[in-house]
C-alpha positions in Angstrom: 0.0 0.0 0.0 1.2 3.5 -0.7 1.8 6.3 1.7 -1.5 7.3 3.3 -0.7 11.0 3.4 -0.7 11.1 -0.4 -4.3 9.8 -0.4 -5.8 12.0 2.3 -9.5 12.6 1.8 -10.7 16.2 2.1 -14.2 17.7 1.8 -15.4 19.3 -1.4 -15.4 22.6 0.4 -11.7 22.3 1.3 -10.9 21.2 -2.2 -12.7 24.2 -3.7 -10.6 26.5 -1.4 -7.4 24.8 -2.5 -8.2 25.2 -6.2 -9.6 28.7 -5.8 -13.0 27.8 -7.3 -16.5 28.1 -5.9 -18.0 25.2 -4.0 -20.7 24.9 -6.7 -18.0 24.4 -9.4 -16.2 21.8 -7.2 -19.4 19.9 -6.6 -20.0 19.8 -10.4 -16.4 18.6 -11.0 -16.6 16.0 -8.3 -20.2 14.7 -9.0 -21.2 11.7 -11.1 -19.6 12.0 -14.5 -17.5 14.9 -13.3 -13.8 15.7 -13.9 -12.5 14.6 -10.5 -13.0 11.2 -8.8 -14.9 11.5 -5.6 -16.4 9.4 -2.8 -19.8 9.6 -1.2 -19.6 8.9 2.5 -23.1 9.1 3.8 -24.3 12.6 2.9 -20.7 13.9 2.5 -18.8 14.0 -0.7 -15.0 13.9 -0.4 -12.1 13.9 -2.8 -8.6 12.4 -2.6 -5.7 14.8 -2.5 -3.9 12.4 -4.9 -6.9 12.8 -7.4 -6.7 16.6 -7.0 -3.0 16.5 -7.9 -3.7 14.3 -10.9 -6.5 16.7 -12.1 -4.1 19.6 -11.8 -1.4 17.8 -13.8 -4.0 17.1 -16.5 -5.0 20.8 -16.7 -1.4 22.1 -16.8 -0.5 24.0 -19.9 3.2 24.2 -20.8 4.5 27.7 -21.6 5.2 28.4 -25.2 4.3 30.6 -28.1 0.7 30.7 -28.9 -0.6 30.9 -32.4 -0.2 34.4 -33.6 1.9 35.5 -30.7 5.0 37.6 -31.1 3.5 40.1 -33.5 1.7 43.4 -32.7 -2.0 42.7 -32.2 -1.4 39.0 -32.2 -2.0 38.7 -35.9 0.0 37.1 -38.6 
């Protein structure tokens, strides 16, 4: 089994604070068919910190030139 601290479960409210999004957005992302895996424990929904980390890595955009960047007005 892997280290438990990497799989700590936190509330959807705490996850929203960590990601800087509204609770409503976090509930959408963590609900059925959402973008982040979650667990339903009674009436509470919780997410794994490991799953949050995975979600952030998937959302990461590498720096680089965007299409049309580098010219005045961003046009070719």
